[in-house]
C-alpha positions as CSV (number, residue, x, y, z in Angstrom):
1,X,44.9,-53.4,12.5
2,X,42.6,-51.3,11.4
3,X,42.1,-48.1,13.1
4,X,38.6,-46.6,13.2
5,X,39.0,-42.9,13.8
6,X,35.3,-40.4,15.8
7,X,36.6,-36.7,14.9
8,X,34.5,-34.8,17.4
9,X,37.1,-31.4,17.0
10,X,38.1,-31.1,13.6
11,X,33.6,-31.1,12.6
12,X,33.0,-28.8,15.2
13,X,35.3,-26.2,13.7
14,X,33.9,-26.7,10.5
15,X,30.3,-26.1,11.7
16,X,31.5,-23.1,13.2
17,X,32.9,-23.3,16.6
18,X,35.0,-20.6,18.4
19,X,38.3,-21.3,18.4
20,X,40.4,-21.1,21.5
21,X,43.2,-19.1,20.6
22,X,45.3,-17.9,17.6
23,X,48.6,-19.3,16.4
24,X,51.7,-17.2,15.5
25,X,52.9,-17.5,11.7
26,X,55.8,-19.5,12.4
27,X,53.4,-21.7,14.9
28,X,51.1,-22.2,12.1
29,X,53.6,-23.3,9.3
30,X,55.4,-25.6,12.3
31,X,51.9,-27.5,13.7
32,X,51.2,-27.9,9.6
33,X,54.3,-28.6,8.6
34,X,55.6,-31.0,11.1
35,X,58.9,-32.7,10.5
36,X,60.1,-36.5,11.4
37,X,56.3,-37.8,11.4
38,X,56.8,-40.8,9.3
39,X,59.9,-41.3,11.4
40,X,58.7,-43.9,13.7
41,X,56.7,-46.0,11.2
42,X,58.3,-49.2,9.4
43,X,59.0,-49.3,6.0
44,X,56.5,-52.4,5.3
45,X,53.4,-50.3,6.7
46,X,51.2,-47.9,4.6
47,X,48.5,-45.4,6.0
48,X,44.8,-45.1,4.3
49,X,43.0,-42.1,4.1
50,X,39.2,-41.8,3.1
51,X,38.9,-39.1,0.7
52,X,35.0,-37.8,0.3
53,X,34.7,-34.5,-1.9
54,X,31.2,-32.9,-2.4
55,X,31.0,-30.2,-5.2
56,X,27.4,-27.9,-5.6
57,X,28.7,-26.2,-8.7
58,X,30.4,-29.3,-10.5
59,X,28.4,-31.7,-8.8
60,X,30.7,-34.7,-11.7
61,X,33.9,-33.9,-10.0
62,X,32.4,-35.7,-6.7
63,X,32.6,-39.5,-8.2
64,X,35.9,-38.4,-9.5
65,X,37.5,-37.6,-6.6
66,X,36.4,-39.7,-4.1
67,X,38.1,-42.6,-2.9
68,X,41.2,-43.5,-0.8
69,X,45.0,-42.3,-0.6
70,X,47.5,-44.6,0.1
71,X,50.6,-43.5,1.6
72,X,53.6,-46.4,1.6
73,X,57.4,-46.8,1.8
74,X,60.4,-46.7,-1.0
75,X,63.3,-48.8,0.9
76,X,66.2,-47.3,-0.7
77,X,69.4,-45.5,1.1
78,X,66.9,-42.4,1.2
79,X,63.5,-43.7,2.3
80,X,61.0,-41.9,0.1
81,X,57.2,-41.7,0.8
82,X,54.9,-42.6,-2.0
83,X,51.3,-41.4,-2.3
84,X,48.4,-42.8,-4.9
85,X,45.0,-42.4,-5.5
86,X,42.8,-45.7,-5.5
87,X,39.0,-46.3,-6.1
88,X,37.0,-48.9,-7.9
89,X,40.5,-51.4,-7.8
90,X,42.0,-49.0,-9.7
91,X,45.0,-46.2,-8.5
92,X,47.1,-43.8,-10.3
93,X,50.3,-42.6,-8.5
94,X,50.3,-38.8,-7.0
95,X,53.9,-38.7,-6.2
96,X,57.3,-39.5,-4.2
97,X,58.8,-37.3,-1.3
98,X,61.6,-37.5,0.9
99,X,60.2,-39.3,4.1
100,X,62.8,-37.7,6.4
101,X,60.6,-34.2,5.3
102,X,57.1,-35.4,6.9
103,X,54.1,-36.9,6.0
104,X,53.3,-35.2,2.5
105,X,49.7,-35.8,2.6
106,X,49.4,-32.4,4.0
107,X,51.0,-30.9,0.9
108,X,48.3,-32.9,-1.2
109,X,45.5,-31.7,1.1
110,X,46.3,-28.0,-0.2
111,X,47.2,-28.7,-3.6
112,X,44.2,-30.0,-4.3
113,X,41.9,-27.5,-2.5
114,X,43.7,-25.2,-4.9
115,X,43.5,-27.3,-8.1
116,X,39.4,-28.0,-7.0
117,X,39.0,-24.3,-6.2
118,X,40.3,-23.3,-9.7
119,X,38.3,-25.8,-11.7
120,X,35.2,-24.9,-9.6
121,X,35.4,-21.3,-9.3
122,X,37.5,-20.7,-11.6
123,X,40.3,-17.4,-11.5
124,X,43.9,-17.7,-11.8
125,X,45.3,-21.0,-9.7
126,X,48.5,-18.8,-9.0
127,X,46.8,-16.4,-7.5
128,X,44.7,-18.8,-5.7
129,X,47.5,-21.4,-4.6
130,X,49.8,-17.7,-4.0
131,X,46.7,-16.9,-1.2
132,X,46.5,-20.2,0.1
133,X,50.7,-19.9,0.7
134,X,50.5,-17.2,2.5
135,X,47.6,-18.1,5.2
136,X,50.4,-21.4,6.3
137,X,52.6,-18.6,7.5
138,X,49.9,-16.4,8.9
139,X,48.1,-16.6,12.5
140,X,45.2,-18.6,12.8
141,X,42.4,-20.0,14.6
142,X,43.7,-22.8,17.1
143,X,41.8,-25.1,19.5
144,X,42.4,-28.6,21.1
145,X,40.5,-31.5,20.8
146,X,39.7,-35.2,20.9
147,X,39.2,-37.7,19.0
148,X,39.3,-41.4,19.5
149,X,41.7,-43.9,17.7
150,X,41.4,-47.9,17.6
151,X,39.1,-47.0,20.9
152,X,41.4,-45.1,23.0
153,X,40.5,-41.1,23.2
154,X,43.6,-39.0,22.3
155,X,44.1,-35.4,22.2
156,X,44.4,-33.2,19.2
157,X,45.3,-30.0,18.2
158,X,43.4,-28.6,15.2
159,X,44.3,-25.6,13.2
160,X,41.5,-23.5,10.6
161,X,42.8,-20.9,7.9
162,X,40.6,-18.6,6.2
163,X,43.0,-17.5,3.0
164,X,40.6,-15.6,0.9
165,X,38.7,-13.9,4.2
166,X,38.5,-9.9,2.8
167,X,39.7,-10.9,-0.3
168,X,39.5,-7.9,-2.8
169,X,38.2,-10.2,-5.2
170,X,36.1,-11.9,-3.0
171,X,32.9,-11.4,-5.4
172,X,34.2,-13.5,-8.5
173,X,35.1,-16.3,-6.5
174,X,31.4,-17.8,-6.0
175,X,31.1,-18.3,-2.3
176,X,35.0,-20.1,-2.0
177,X,35.5,-16.5,-0.3
178,X,34.1,-18.5,2.6
179,X,36.7,-21.1,2.6
180,X,37.7,-23.0,5.8
181,X,40.5,-25.5,6.0
182,X,40.7,-27.0,9.1
183,X,43.4,-29.9,9.8
184,X,43.4,-31.9,13.4
185,X,46.4,-33.4,14.4
186,X,47.7,-35.5,17.0
187,X,51.2,-37.2,18.4
188,X,49.6,-40.5,18.9
189,X,47.6,-40.4,15.2
190,X,50.4,-42.6,13.1
191,X,51.6,-39.5,10.5
192,X,50.6,-36.9,13.1
193,X,47.3,-36.0,10.7
194,X,44.0,-37.0,11.4
195,X,41.2,-35.0,9.5
196,X,42.4,-32.5,6.5
197,X,39.2,-30.9,5.7
198,X,38.0,-28.1,3.1
199,X,34.7,-26.2,3.7
200,X,32.6,-23.9,1.8
201,X,28.8,-22.9,3.1
202,X,26.0,-23.5,0.8
203,X,23.1,-21.1,0.6
204,X,20.1,-21.5,3.8
205,X,22.9,-24.0,5.8
206,X,21.9,-26.6,3.6
207,X,24.4,-29.1,1.4
208,X,28.0,-27.1,1.5
209,X,28.9,-25.4,-1.4
210,X,32.4,-27.9,-1.7
211,X,33.8,-30.0,0.7
212,X,37.0,-31.6,0.7
213,X,37.2,-34.1,3.7
214,X,40.5,-36.8,4.1
215,X,40.1,-38.9,7.5
216,X,43.1,-41.2,8.1
217,X,41.2,-44.7,8.5
218,X,43.9,-47.3,9.3
219,X,47.4,-48.7,8.9
220,X,48.3,-51.6,7.4
221,X,50.5,-54.0,6.0
222,X,52.1,-53.7,2.8
223,X,51.7,-56.9,0.6
């Protein structure tokens, strides 16, 4: 059954709504990389995420990077989670991950933001990746919200990271020092993650300089 979602809380955070609290570093990591998030899914189920990208500096990347992310399972002695990117009836494999660890969509989200920032703003991808990794184990803004899944209202927890706030190299980042990464999660969502969004504001509250939003769309049975 198709599971349509309306997200309120994550988008409110991206628009600058005040956070309700702050996590500790370990709490940040434990929320974002929660284990066993795939354990309740049957091996013939697939999770489908939509990814929409906007890029004001490199608009040619928008069509290339906008599409669907499909998570499926390989049934072996140790089940594996397979990620692939799909667009226009074409697809490419992203990677294979131990399903017991949890939903790998969070790792893909982090890596795509690192890649996109390095490609768009320049700079060392190693430096960018290290700063983002540091943010994953630092205190972060957290708030409670709500989402609608298949007509039912569910409770969410939303975590926002700002990995380059106060960075000494901010003046060389072409605006990416204002990057906010917000992840909206719920126990009622298959695979835990509802929205994984990265946002860099544009000038004068116009179109964002950069936006990448991955949204859980639905589950389906593998063919």
